[in-house]
C-alpha positions as CSV (number, residue, x, y, z in Angstrom):
1,M,0.0,-0.1,0.4
2,S,2.4,2.1,0.6
3,D,3.9,2.4,-3.0
4,S,0.5,2.8,-4.0
5,P,-0.6,6.6,-5.5
6,A,-0.7,9.3,-3.8
7,P,-4.2,10.1,-2.7
8,L,-5.9,13.1,-3.9
9,A,-6.9,14.1,-1.3
10,D,-3.9,13.8,2.2
11,P,-4.4,15.9,5.3
12,H,-0.8,15.2,5.8
13,L,-0.1,18.3,2.5
14,A,-1.2,21.3,2.7
15,F,-1.1,22.4,-0.6
16,D,-0.2,25.8,-2.2
17,P,-0.5,27.9,1.9
18,A,-1.4,31.4,1.5
19,E,-0.7,33.3,4.2
20,G,-3.1,35.8,5.0
21,R,-6.6,35.9,3.5
22,R,-7.2,33.7,0.7
23,D,-8.9,34.9,-2.4
24,I,-12.3,31.8,-2.8
25,V,-14.5,31.2,-6.0
26,V,-17.8,30.0,-5.3
27,L,-19.4,28.0,-7.4
28,G,-23.1,26.4,-7.2
29,S,-23.7,30.3,-4.8
30,T,-26.9,30.1,-4.3
31,G,-27.1,26.3,-2.8
32,S,-27.4,24.8,0.5
33,I,-23.6,24.5,0.3
34,G,-22.7,28.3,-1.5
35,T,-25.1,30.0,1.2
36,Q,-23.5,28.0,3.8
37,A,-20.2,28.8,2.8
38,I,-21.1,32.7,2.7
39,D,-22.3,32.8,5.5
40,L,-18.8,30.8,7.5
41,I,-16.9,33.9,4.9
42,L,-19.4,36.9,6.4
43,R,-17.8,35.0,9.6
44,N,-14.9,35.8,8.6
45,P,-13.4,38.6,7.2
46,D,-10.3,38.3,8.2
47,R,-9.8,34.7,7.0
48,F,-11.1,35.4,3.4
49,R,-12.0,36.8,0.8
50,V,-14.2,35.9,-2.1
51,T,-13.6,36.5,-5.6
52,A,-16.3,34.4,-7.7
53,L,-19.5,33.8,-6.9
54,S,-21.3,31.2,-9.5
55,A,-25.4,30.1,-9.7
56,A,-27.8,28.2,-12.0
57,G,-29.3,31.5,-12.4
58,G,-33.3,30.9,-10.3
59,R,-32.5,32.6,-7.8
60,V,-30.9,35.7,-9.0
61,A,-31.9,38.1,-6.2
62,L,-30.0,36.2,-3.9
63,L,-27.1,36.0,-6.3
64,A,-27.5,39.5,-6.8
65,E,-27.7,40.1,-2.3
66,Q,-24.9,37.5,-2.1
67,A,-22.2,39.8,-4.8
68,R,-23.3,43.4,-2.9
69,Q,-22.5,41.8,0.7
70,L,-19.4,39.5,-0.4
71,R,-18.9,43.4,-3.0
72,V,-17.8,40.8,-5.8
73,R,-15.3,41.7,-9.1
74,T,-17.5,38.4,-11.0
75,V,-20.9,36.7,-11.0
76,A,-21.7,34.7,-13.5
77,V,-24.4,32.4,-14.6
78,A,-25.4,28.2,-16.7
79,R,-28.8,30.4,-17.7
80,P,-28.2,33.4,-19.8
81,D,-31.7,34.7,-20.4
82,T,-31.5,35.3,-16.4
83,V,-29.1,37.4,-17.8
84,P,-30.8,41.0,-18.1
85,V,-33.1,39.9,-14.3
86,L,-29.6,39.3,-13.0
87,R,-28.5,42.8,-14.1
88,E,-32.3,45.3,-13.3
89,A,-31.7,42.9,-9.4
90,L,-27.7,44.0,-8.9
91,R,-28.5,47.5,-9.8
92,A,-31.6,47.9,-7.9
93,E,-28.5,46.2,-4.7
94,Y,-25.7,48.2,-5.2
95,G,-26.0,52.2,-4.6
96,P,-26.3,54.4,-7.1
97,G,-23.4,55.7,-8.8
98,E,-21.7,51.6,-7.5
99,A,-19.9,49.9,-10.6
100,L,-21.3,46.4,-11.2
101,P,-19.9,43.3,-10.9
102,E,-18.3,42.1,-14.5
103,I,-21.3,38.9,-15.7
104,L,-21.0,36.6,-17.3
105,A,-23.6,33.6,-18.0
106,G,-23.9,31.3,-20.5
107,L,-22.6,27.0,-19.5
108,E,-18.4,27.5,-18.9
109,A,-19.0,30.3,-17.3
110,A,-18.6,28.4,-13.7
111,T,-15.9,26.5,-15.9
112,E,-14.1,29.5,-17.0
113,L,-14.4,31.7,-12.8
114,A,-13.1,28.3,-11.5
115,A,-10.0,28.8,-13.1
116,S,-9.2,32.8,-12.0
117,D,-7.0,33.8,-10.4
118,C,-7.7,32.9,-6.3
119,H,-6.2,30.6,-3.3
120,T,-9.9,28.6,-3.6
121,V,-12.0,27.5,-5.5
122,L,-15.6,26.2,-4.1
123,N,-17.2,23.7,-6.1
124,G,-20.6,22.8,-4.9
125,I,-23.0,22.6,-7.9
126,T,-25.2,20.2,-7.9
127,G,-24.7,17.2,-10.2
128,S,-21.8,15.6,-13.5
129,I,-21.6,19.3,-14.3
130,G,-19.4,20.3,-11.9
131,L,-16.7,18.4,-13.2
132,A,-15.4,20.7,-16.6
133,P,-15.0,23.4,-13.6
134,T,-13.5,20.5,-11.3
135,L,-10.7,20.1,-14.1
136,A,-9.8,23.6,-15.0
137,A,-9.8,25.1,-11.6
138,L,-7.5,21.4,-10.9
139,E,-5.6,22.7,-14.3
140,A,-5.1,26.2,-13.0
141,G,-4.2,25.1,-9.9
142,R,-5.9,26.0,-7.5
143,T,-6.7,24.4,-4.3
144,L,-10.1,22.3,-4.7
145,A,-12.2,22.3,-2.1
146,L,-14.8,19.9,-3.7
147,A,-18.2,19.2,-2.6
148,N,-19.8,18.1,-6.6
149,K,-19.1,14.3,-5.6
150,E,-20.4,13.7,-8.8
151,S,-17.4,15.3,-11.0
152,L,-15.3,12.8,-9.1
153,I,-17.7,10.1,-9.9
154,V,-18.0,10.9,-13.4
155,G,-14.7,11.8,-14.5
156,G,-12.6,9.8,-11.5
157,P,-8.8,9.0,-14.4
158,L,-9.4,12.9,-15.6
159,V,-9.6,14.1,-11.7
160,K,-6.7,11.8,-11.1
161,A,-4.6,12.9,-13.8
162,A,-5.7,16.4,-13.0
163,A,-4.7,17.3,-9.5
164,A,-1.7,17.6,-7.4
165,P,-1.1,15.0,-3.4
166,G,-3.0,17.6,-1.4
167,Q,-4.4,19.8,-3.9
168,I,-8.3,18.4,-2.8
169,I,-9.9,19.4,0.5
170,P,-13.4,17.4,0.3
171,V,-16.2,19.3,1.1
172,D,-18.3,16.4,2.1
173,S,-19.4,15.1,5.7
174,E,-18.2,12.0,5.1
175,H,-15.1,13.0,3.5
176,A,-14.2,15.4,5.2
177,A,-14.4,13.6,8.8
178,L,-12.6,10.8,6.8
179,F,-9.7,13.7,6.0
180,Q,-8.8,14.5,9.2
181,A,-9.0,11.5,11.3
182,L,-6.4,10.8,8.2
183,A,-4.7,13.3,9.8
184,A,-4.0,10.8,13.0
185,G,-2.7,8.3,11.3
186,T,-0.2,7.0,7.8
187,R,-2.0,5.3,5.4
188,A,0.5,2.6,6.0
189,D,-1.4,2.3,8.9
190,V,-5.1,2.5,7.7
191,R,-7.1,-0.9,8.3
192,K,-10.2,0.1,6.6
193,L,-12.2,3.1,5.8
194,I,-15.8,3.3,8.3
195,V,-19.1,5.6,6.4
196,T,-21.5,6.6,8.1
197,A,-25.3,6.8,7.0
198,S,-28.2,8.0,8.4
199,G,-30.4,6.1,6.6
200,G,-32.7,8.2,4.9
201,P,-36.5,8.8,6.4
202,F,-36.8,4.4,6.1
203,R,-34.2,2.9,7.7
204,G,-36.2,-0.2,9.4
205,R,-38.6,-0.3,6.1
206,T,-38.6,-3.4,4.0
207,R,-38.0,-3.1,0.0
208,A,-42.1,-4.1,-0.3
209,E,-42.5,-1.1,2.5
210,L,-40.7,1.0,0.2
211,D,-42.9,0.1,-2.4
212,D,-46.0,2.8,-2.0
213,V,-43.9,6.0,-0.3
214,T,-44.7,9.5,-2.1
215,R,-43.1,11.8,-2.9
216,E,-42.8,14.2,0.5
217,D,-41.9,10.8,2.5
218,A,-39.0,10.6,0.1
219,L,-37.8,14.9,0.9
220,A,-38.4,14.5,4.9
221,H,-35.0,13.8,5.9
222,P,-34.7,12.7,9.9
223,T,-31.8,14.6,9.8
224,W,-30.2,17.0,7.1
225,A,-31.5,20.0,4.7
226,M,-30.4,19.1,1.5
227,G,-31.2,20.1,-2.3
228,P,-33.8,17.3,-3.8
229,V,-31.8,15.3,-5.2
230,I,-29.3,15.3,-2.4
231,T,-32.1,14.0,0.1
232,I,-33.8,11.6,-2.5
233,N,-29.7,10.5,-3.0
234,S,-30.1,9.7,0.6
235,A,-33.5,8.3,0.6
236,T,-32.6,6.1,-2.2
237,L,-28.7,5.6,-0.1
238,V,-27.3,6.3,-4.0
239,N,-26.0,9.2,-2.1
240,K,-24.5,6.7,0.2
241,G,-23.2,4.7,-2.1
242,L,-21.8,8.0,-4.9
243,E,-19.5,8.3,-1.1
244,V,-17.8,5.0,-1.3
245,I,-17.1,5.5,-5.0
246,E,-15.5,9.2,-3.6
247,A,-13.4,8.0,-1.3
248,H,-11.6,4.8,-2.6
249,L,-10.6,7.5,-5.2
250,L,-9.8,10.2,-2.9
251,Y,-7.7,7.6,0.1
252,D,-7.0,5.1,-3.0
253,I,-8.5,2.6,0.1
254,P,-9.8,-0.7,-2.2
255,F,-13.7,-1.3,-2.1
256,E,-13.7,-4.3,0.0
257,R,-12.2,-2.0,2.7
258,I,-14.8,0.2,2.7
259,E,-17.6,-0.2,4.9
260,V,-20.9,1.7,5.6
261,V,-22.8,1.9,9.0
262,V,-25.8,2.7,9.6
263,H,-25.5,5.5,12.2
264,P,-29.2,7.7,12.3
265,Q,-28.2,10.7,15.0
266,S,-25.6,11.7,11.8
267,Y,-23.1,12.2,14.8
268,V,-21.1,10.6,13.5
269,H,-20.3,11.4,9.9
270,S,-17.2,8.8,9.3
271,M,-14.8,6.8,10.2
272,V,-10.9,5.2,10.2
273,E,-9.7,1.9,12.0
274,F,-6.3,1.5,12.7
275,S,-3.7,-1.4,11.7
276,D,-3.2,-1.3,15.5
277,G,-7.3,-2.5,15.7
278,S,-8.0,2.0,17.0
279,T,-11.0,3.6,15.4
280,L,-10.7,7.2,15.0
281,A,-14.6,8.5,14.3
282,Q,-14.8,12.2,13.5
283,A,-17.9,14.0,15.3
284,T,-20.4,17.0,15.5
285,P,-23.8,17.5,15.8
286,P,-25.2,17.4,11.6
287,D,-24.0,21.2,10.9
288,M,-22.5,21.8,6.8
289,H,-19.9,24.6,8.5
290,G,-17.8,22.3,9.9
291,P,-16.9,20.9,7.1
292,I,-17.1,23.9,4.4
293,A,-14.0,25.2,7.6
294,I,-12.0,22.7,6.7
295,G,-12.3,22.9,2.5
296,L,-11.8,26.1,3.4
297,G,-9.1,26.9,5.6
298,W,-6.9,23.8,5.9
299,P,-4.7,22.8,7.3
300,E,-5.7,25.9,10.3
301,R,-9.3,25.4,12.0
302,V,-11.7,28.2,12.1
303,P,-13.0,29.3,15.2
304,D,-16.7,28.5,15.3
305,A,-17.2,27.5,12.2
306,A,-19.9,25.5,13.2
307,P,-21.6,24.7,16.9
308,A,-20.2,22.0,19.6
309,F,-21.6,19.0,21.4
310,D,-23.0,19.6,24.6
311,W,-21.2,17.8,26.4
312,T,-24.1,17.9,30.1
313,K,-26.4,16.5,28.1
314,A,-27.3,12.5,27.9
315,S,-27.4,11.1,24.5
316,S,-27.4,7.9,22.5
317,W,-25.8,7.1,20.1
318,E,-26.3,4.0,17.9
319,F,-25.1,2.3,14.7
320,F,-26.3,-0.6,13.3
321,P,-26.3,-3.0,9.3
322,L,-26.5,-1.8,6.6
323,D,-29.5,-3.5,4.9
324,T,-28.8,-4.4,1.3
325,E,-32.2,-6.0,0.3
326,A,-34.1,-2.9,0.7
327,F,-31.0,-0.8,-0.2
328,P,-29.5,-2.2,-3.1
329,S,-27.7,1.5,-4.1
330,V,-24.5,0.3,-2.7
331,G,-23.7,-3.1,-4.2
332,L,-24.5,-1.3,-7.8
333,A,-21.7,1.7,-6.2
334,R,-19.4,-0.1,-5.5
335,H,-19.6,-2.2,-8.7
336,V,-19.9,0.3,-11.1
337,G,-16.3,1.0,-8.9
338,A,-14.2,-1.9,-10.1
339,L,-15.5,-1.3,-13.5
340,G,-14.2,2.1,-13.7
341,G,-14.0,4.0,-17.5
342,T,-17.4,5.2,-17.8
343,A,-19.4,2.7,-15.7
344,P,-18.9,5.7,-13.2
345,A,-21.1,8.1,-14.5
346,V,-23.4,6.1,-15.8
347,F,-24.8,4.5,-13.0
348,N,-24.9,8.8,-11.9
349,A,-26.1,9.6,-14.9
350,A,-29.4,7.0,-15.0
351,N,-29.3,7.4,-11.1
352,E,-30.8,11.3,-12.0
353,E,-32.8,11.4,-15.1
354,C,-34.8,8.2,-12.6
355,V,-34.1,11.0,-9.3
356,D,-36.5,13.5,-11.8
357,A,-38.9,11.0,-12.9
358,F,-39.8,10.1,-9.2
359,L,-40.4,13.4,-8.1
360,S,-42.3,14.7,-11.1
361,G,-44.9,10.9,-10.2
362,R,-43.4,9.3,-13.2
363,L,-42.1,5.9,-11.2
364,P,-42.0,4.8,-8.4
365,F,-39.5,5.2,-5.8
366,N,-38.1,1.3,-5.2
367,G,-38.2,2.2,-9.9
368,I,-35.5,4.7,-9.2
369,M,-32.9,1.7,-8.4
370,D,-34.7,-1.5,-10.8
371,T,-34.2,1.8,-13.8
372,V,-30.5,2.8,-12.8
373,T,-30.3,-1.0,-12.5
374,E,-31.3,-1.5,-16.0
375,V,-29.5,0.7,-17.5
376,V,-26.1,-0.1,-16.0
377,A,-26.6,-4.2,-16.4
378,E,-27.3,-2.7,-20.8
379,H,-23.9,-1.2,-21.3
380,G,-22.2,-3.8,-19.3
381,S,-18.1,-3.2,-18.3
382,P,-16.2,-0.1,-19.9
383,G,-13.4,-1.8,-21.0
384,K,-11.7,-0.9,-17.8
385,G,-8.3,0.7,-18.5
386,T,-8.3,2.0,-21.7
387,P,-8.5,6.1,-21.8
388,L,-11.8,7.3,-20.7
389,T,-11.9,11.8,-22.0
390,V,-14.5,13.9,-21.2
391,G,-15.7,13.0,-24.8
392,D,-16.4,9.6,-23.1
393,V,-17.8,10.9,-20.2
394,L,-20.4,13.5,-21.9
395,E,-21.2,10.4,-24.4
396,A,-22.4,7.3,-21.3
397,E,-24.2,10.2,-20.2
398,T,-26.9,10.7,-23.1
399,W,-27.2,7.8,-23.7
400,A,-27.2,6.9,-19.6
401,R,-30.3,10.0,-19.6
402,A,-32.2,8.8,-23.3
403,R,-32.5,4.7,-21.8
404,A,-33.9,5.9,-18.7
405,R,-36.1,7.4,-19.6
406,E,-37.2,5.5,-21.8
407,L,-37.8,2.7,-19.4
408,A,-39.5,5.3,-17.0
409,V,-42.1,5.5,-19.3
410,K,-42.0,1.4,-20.0
411,A,-42.4,1.8,-16.4
412,T,-45.6,4.2,-16.2
413,A,-47.1,2.0,-19.3
414,E,-47.0,-1.1,-17.8
415,A,-48.2,0.1,-13.9
416,R,-50.8,2.0,-15.8
417,A,-51.9,-1.3,-17.6
């Protein structure tokens, strides 16, 4: 193991440490990760300064407010049609005579910002569209605070080729936990990684009991407040499957040494078991400000970034084995991760389409994983070991999305027959 490649995320390395205040670019600024990052940054103006923001374009009023609060140089939106509305929102936020920030628009705008002059790029975009900005930030030599797990999932070999050791700091709560726990030992001492899962809203239910769950049921996460796609992924445990692949890629640990355990309280975010039998757990109350602070500030910690436990109050922490029959997503994720190539991209893209179909009432809950499994099976083995290109990823995703939509329509028609 000591002769294997250096991991992408290595807490023993401080990639390009900065003196004084760090310039930050926030991608996906109006989403859950982005808004919490901005809250943290505004509370720590002596440590961080935001130079640019990007968003999809659905919440232009919030984007304009963020731009004014942070006094950024550039604002980007993925949807060009929102530019006139954004410009008016900025004029309303800024005082008379104040210069407005530069506005970029289009699908390449976030990628352009990711390569701009800054210390750290926080990629909080949701979905595989985050791959191009991830690669741009790495190729430009920026530290990458990575919350967009999909870009690593679908473009693993590309990201690994572009990243210098220690250049990526993970922002997912689970991977930020592993990152911190790994700082306590050497790679040669690591026996296994244990990724924790809340179990979502359906923990304890059998597969048969999941047949008729509703959109509202699946969106009622017991612990975390997240966007709809991530919340549904948590309900199916697809999110945990993606995190297993991500842990394998970030830390260069074989799949057979990465376990998933259900922990409903979400206090322990993940654990590392070392060769001497010791297990180190990273624990905080469920709050994303802490992982974001690690991503932006490492190797320094940001004081009072997130709430701490009140140890004067009694609490119970529970751990359960994963029910692989009711939630087959983790096993399927291991399978596509081992296949490599475009298989993870197919898995992720098919899942995104199936989640959309479920949210719009076109597919039952169990139909999400049934359909994803069928798409993955049809895709077959991608020929692991062959070089992967961005074009390969995009082509595989396009096919997977189209096939998932076809199968969802077929499933709906059969259910109504």
